[in-house]
N, C-alpha and C positions, 0 to 999 in steps of 0.2 A: 504494500500500500504506500509506503514512504516514497517509492520511486515516482509516484504520480505528482508529488509536490516538491518544489525546491526547498532546500533546507536553509534556514536563516539562523542568525545568532540571537535575535531578540524574541522573547516569548510574547511580548505585548507591543504592538505597533502604535505607540503613542502619536507619532507624527501622522499616521494614516487616520487615527481617530480625530485628531484636530482638523485635518483636511475634510473629513466627512462632515464635521460640524461647521466648516467654513469660518474658522476662528483664527485669529493671530495668536502667537505665543503669549503676548501680554494680556490678551483677553482671558485666555485659559488660566494663566497664572493668577490673575486677580480673582476670578470666579472660584478657583479651586483652593485659594488661600496659600499659594506657593509663589516663589519668585520666578522671574523669567529665566534666570540662570539654572534653577532647578529643572524647569521645563526643558530647557536646551539639553541639559545633561541626561535627563530621562529619555529624551528622543534619540540621543546618541548611544543609549545603552549603558550609561553609567548609572548604576542602580544604587539607590539608598532605600532600604526596605520601607521605612515610614513614609517617605515621599512617594515611592512607587505605589504603595497601598492607597495613599490619599488620592493620587491622581487617577488611578484605576477606578476607585470607588466613585469619584466625581464623574468620570465618563459614564460609568454604568448607571448612575443616578440620572444621567441625562440621555438615557435610551440608547447608548452605544453598547454593542455586544462584541466581545473579542472572540475570535475563533482560533482553532489550532490545537496542537498537542506537542509535547516534548519527548525527547529521548534522553533520559538521564545519563546514560552511558556516554553519549557523544556531546551532550550539551547543545544539540541542534533541535530546532523547532520546525514543525511541518504544518502546512495549511493555515499559516498565520494570516490573519486579516481582521477587518472590522466590518460591521454592518449595523443597520438600525435594528433594534429589538422589534419583535412582532407588533408590540403595542404602538410603537412609533409609526410603523408602516401602515397600520390600520388608521391611525389618526390622520396621516397625510392623505391617504386614499379617500377618507371621508371628507376632508377639506376640499379635495379636488372635485369630488362628486357634488358637493354643495355649490360649487361655482359654475356648474354646467347649466 
């Protein structure tokens, strides 16, 4: 199964999550209660467990879902990505239907 997905070094694609939300680093930092420098480091894979958990929780509270799984032996991650949670997709679909 792993052969179907490219392996990456980061388990959580914070940069992709920010892009999905169409936010700047400063916006995410302020909203999540972190500094821009911390956001930059997390997006580069420089992990600090408390900051990592705080940012991941913030994204998840804002309807972002992280995908993928890891291989502990190699430290590689597969199928890594982001998407809107089902509830967000339903919300946007309903909004689009209301505007027709």
